[in-house]
C-alpha positions, 0 to 999 in steps of 0.5 A: 500499500502506498496510500494511507489508511482510514476507516469510512465515516461513521455513518457510511460505518454503519450503512456498510454493516447494514449492506452486509447484513441485509444486502440492500442499501439503506433507503432503499424501498422497504427499509428504514433509513433511522441511521441517515443524515438527509431529508424528504426530497419531495415536496413537502405537505403545505411546502413549495413545489422543487423545480423539476428542471434546468435550462442548461446553455453552452455557457453552462458547460464551461469551467465554473468560477473557482468560488462560485457562480456570481447569480448564486453567490449573491443569492446566498448574500441575499437570503442572509441580508433579507433574514437576518439583517447580514452586512455581507456582499457576495464577495463574502460567499464561497461554494463548495461541492457539498458542505464538507468539502467548506469544512476540510478546507478551513480546517486544511489552511487553519495555522498550525499554532491554532487549537480546536475546540469542539463538543465532546458530542458532535457531528461524525465527520468531524472526529475524522477531519480533525484526526486526518488533518492532524489538528490539536483539538480541545473538547468541551463537556456535552453529556448526560451529566449538562444534558448536552448543553454546554455553555460558554462557560465550558469553553476554554479561555486563551487565544488561537482557539477556533470553534468548530460547532453545528448549530443546532447541534447533530445529533442532539438537536440542542440549538444556541439562539438568542442572547445565548448565540449572541455571546458566543459570536461575541466571545469568538470575534475577538482577533485572537479567536475564530470559530466555523458554525456549521448551520446545516440544520438552519431552517429546523429550529423551532420556533424559527430558524437561527443563524450566527449571521444576525449578530455579527456586526462587522464580519470583514473583522472576525475570523468567523466562518458561517457554513450552510448548505442545500442539503438539508432545508432546501432539500436537495443533497444531490446537488452537492452545493454548499458554502462559506460566509466569512470576510472576504480575505478568508474567501480568497484563500478558498478561491485559490484553493479551489483553482488548484484542489476543487476546480470549482462547483458544478455550474448545473447544480448552481443553477438549480439551488439558484432557483431554490433559494429565490425570495417568495419561495425561500421564505414559503421553504423555510414555514413549511420545513419547520412545520413539518419536522416540528411536528415530526419531532413531536410525535417521535418524542412521545413514541419513543419516550412511551418505548422507555428511551430517555430524551436529550433532544433540542428544538432543532435538527430532525434527530431524536438523541436518546438513551436505550432502554434496557441496558442496550448500547447502539450496537446491540441495538443495530443487530436487533433493528437490521434483521427488520431492515432498520439501523440507528446511528450508534451514539458511540460514532458521535463521541470526539473522544471516541470511547466505544461502544462501551464509553459514556455514549454507548448507550445512546442513539441517534435516530433520524426522522428526516427522511420518514414520511408521516405515514411511516410513523406506526410502523417504526414504532412496531419495530422499535418496541419489538427490539428494545 
């Protein structure tokens, strides 16, 4: 071997295990994809329609611009100005082929003497990114003791610290909002600090969508990186379009990186996502996404609690974060579920310290109701009941 080996990201570990056991792909008809982090890609109840086609010209078959096509970058900037009063322009936006490449670029080009602060319980690829890039890391307590709700007092002191945080948190759904988010933004806006705020689940907050850009006074004076994507709220994971909003000096780095490391983002995908961000449509989508998934969150909370799961879920995202009953671990529970063509994400894969199935997150699970139709609820509860 001439390449360094490493395991697949946590969700894919579960997908591959599911395929080995069931000889099916999770998400195929008849399977129950409770381990996967994607939303419904069909029209939601009371939601806007999703475009079924785009017109492609000879120009759209040309190379894309390294930092993204101007119409989409302007649509993204306009979105944040309209809904959060953000003081940004298209020059503050860089496009990536999905959300994770943007996160990778930030961490890859972070100066070597900066340390990354990350919550103990977080989005599974953060662990892989930090390991592969050999980034010094400090953990912020996020566990049963504080009900996975760390405060600013739990964060490290000192300089040259970059916070890496999903908000709403994947897997817990805990959302930092209001004055708490304002204080977090102010703290990490200091010249000697920075933050990557991954807002993939922005639309899924109850009672309303949340973005750190509401509390940023002058983005150019900060090391803040606000990350979004078409994957979740815009219901288009297959388009592979993500973005980072940051100071112009940082956007220049991403443009230069893309010129040799990515080559830009598919122009047809950019055309599609630009349609999704039309003002009237995105206003409609924000309301429909929040309403449908809030209803699903409440239904599954009641059902899981009735079966003996202890819930720690916040008011965002489309997951339930729960402790399993009867002394089960996530891995043991999956062995039962896979007999019914179902699987959850074991809690150990959200552990940024990777302490295994017998570690403190071993008895927890992330249950995704993102891809589920409302009509599947009774069958879902029946399978869960059999397996606990």
